[in-house]
N, C-alpha and C positions, 0 to 999 in steps of 0.2 A: 834819300828823303830826310828831312830834318828830324821828324819824330823817331825814325829808326836810329839815327845817330844819338838822340837823347836817350832812347831806351838802352842802347848798347853802353853808353856811358854809365847809366844807372846800374846796369848789370855788372860792368867791370869794377865798379866801386861799391857794390852791395848796398845800394841806396834804397832799394825797394824789396821788402820781405813779403813773399806771397802770403795772402790771408790777412794782411794788415788793414787797420782802419786808419785813414789819412784825413786829417783836418787841414783844409786849404784856406789860408788867409786870402780872401777874394775881394779885390778892390774894383774889379772891372777894367783895370788898366791892361796894357798889352802883356806884361810879364805874368800876371796872375791869370789872365785869360788863356795864355799859352799853356801854363801849368795845368789849369783845370781841364782843358781839352786833351792835353797829352795823357794825364792820368785817367781821364774818362775813356780814352782810346785803348788803354791796356787793362782796364779794371777787370774785365772778364778773364783774360789770360792769366792774371795774377791773383784773381779772386779778392780784389780790393773792395773795401767799403769806403766811400768818399763822403765827406761832409764839407760844404763850403760855408765859411763864416765871413761876415762883413761887418765892419764897424764904421758907422756914419759919424765922423768927427764933427760935422756941422760947420766946417770951416768955409764951405762954398755954398752959394745959393742953390747950386745944382745937386747938392749932396743927397737930398731925398730922392730925386729922380735917378741918381746913380745907383742908389740902393735898390730901387724898383727894377732897374735894368739888370742888375746882378741877379736879383730874384728870378726874373723872367728867363735869363740864360740857364740858370740851374733847373728851373721847371722844365724847360725844353729838353735838357739832358737827363732829367730824372735823377738829379743829385739833391739830397737834402740840403736846405739852406737855412742858416741861422743868422739873424741880423740884430744889431743893437745900436742904439744911439748913445753917444758918449754922455750926453746931458742926462740920460736916464739911469746911468750906472752909478751905483753908490760905492765908491772906492774907499778903502780904509786909509785915508790920508793921514790920520793920526799916527799910524805906524811909520809912515815915511818921514815925518817931522823929526823923529829921534834918530834916524839912521844917518850915518855919515859915509 
């Protein structure tokens, strides 16, 4: 099974430390969906705390509904969900101007 192979790979390369808190960048696409479900499937065995984070860039008309979809997936899996809209973030752009 795919999830068993992924878990074995993680174990072979020491990618998951038991008792860790893992923050997952969750777009709702196939790659982050697989990662979320995989980590959720092993969270009890590894005593993991999971948090899913989503950034709505606002680049597509469907972005708000995609954020709601991600939130509903996390709600069903009982995984804390944090979401932000790019336009609402105040980023320190003045620091970026001087860097090269």
